[in-house]
N, C-alpha and C positions, 0 to 999 in steps of 0.2 A: 503493499501499500504506499501510497505517496505521502500521506501525514501520519503521526506518528499514532494517531487515531481519528476515525470520521469525526466529522464537528455539525452540530446542529444547523440544520439548513443547508448543509452541501449536499449536492448531488452526487450520488455514485452509480457507477453500473454493480448491478448484482444478479447472481444466477438465483432465480424462485422455484425452478424445478426440483422436486416436483410439486405440482400444485393439485389441489384438491377442489372440486366441482367450481364454483364461480370465482377462485382466487386467480389471481394473475400468475402466469410462470413465465418462464423462458429468462433469458438475459435481457435485463430492461433496466432504464434507470430508477434509482429510489432516491426519496428526499428523506434525509435523517430529521426524526422529531425530537428523541430525547435530548435532554438537557447534556450540557460540555461537563458540567459536575460527574454525571453517570459516565459521560463516554470517556472521559481520561481517567477514570477510577480503575480500568482494568477488567471492567465488566465485559463478558464477552458475547454479549447479544445487543442488538441495536432495534429500537423501535423505527419503523420507517412507513413512509407510504411508497407504493409504486406508482410509475408514471407511465403514461400510454400515450401511444399517438393517434389513437381511436377515438373519435368524437362520438358523443350519443346526446341526441336532442333529449331536452326538458330534465337533465341534471346538473344545472350549472352551480348549485349549491354543494353538490358531493364531488364535481370534477372541476377543479381549478384550471383554466387554461393558462398556458405560459408561451410566450412568444420565444422563439430562439435567439441568443444573446451569445456573444462571445463569452460574457461573464457566467452563462449557466452552462453553457457547453453543450446545449442540445440541438438537434440538426435541424429539426422541424416544429411546427407547432405542435404543443404537447397538453397532458392534462395529467393533475396530480389528482389521484383516486382517493379522495379524503376518506371514503366509506371502507377502505381497504386497508386500514391500519394493521401492521403485524410486526411481530418481533422475528429477528432473524440473526444467526450466528455470524460471527465476523468474518469466518471462513467463505460466506458466499460473496462477499464483496471482490469485485474485479480491480476496479479503480476508481479515483474521483474524477468528474468531468466539470464540475463547477459549483456554484452557490446560486441560490435563489436571491432575486433581491427584495427590497425593503417593501415594496407595494405585493408581491408574491406572498411574502412572509405574513404579512398581515392579512391578506384574503385566506390563506391556508389557516391562520390560527383562527379567525373567525367561523370558518367552516367546520372546524374541529369542534369548537366550543358548541356549536346549533347540534351538529350530529351525536355529540356525547352528552349534551343538555348540561354543559358548564357554567 
C-alpha cells in the first residue's frame, strides 16, 4: 500500500469478491468511512462504501454522484453506494487512487446520517 494506512475519505481499489446477493463485488473503488483514529491504530479491517459507475434512477439519496477529477483519481462519473456500507479486511486493498473533495464528503455524511437515522 502506498500509505502506511488508508485514511478517512480516501478512495482505494479493493477486491470485493466473493459477493453475496446484492452486495457489490469484483475489483472496484471504495471510499474509507471510519475515522483515522481507528485506521492508524493497527485495526485490520476498514469500514467502506463501494463506488460504482452504474447509475440507477430514483436513488439519489443512497447513490452520491462524483465527477472524475485528478484529485479523486476516478476515470468516469461514479456513484458512492451509501447503502452498501461494509467492513473489509486490509488485505483486500490494491492501492490508493485519490481523495474525496469537501463537497462530496459533506454529501456522503448527510446521506449516511439519513440512511442510519443518526
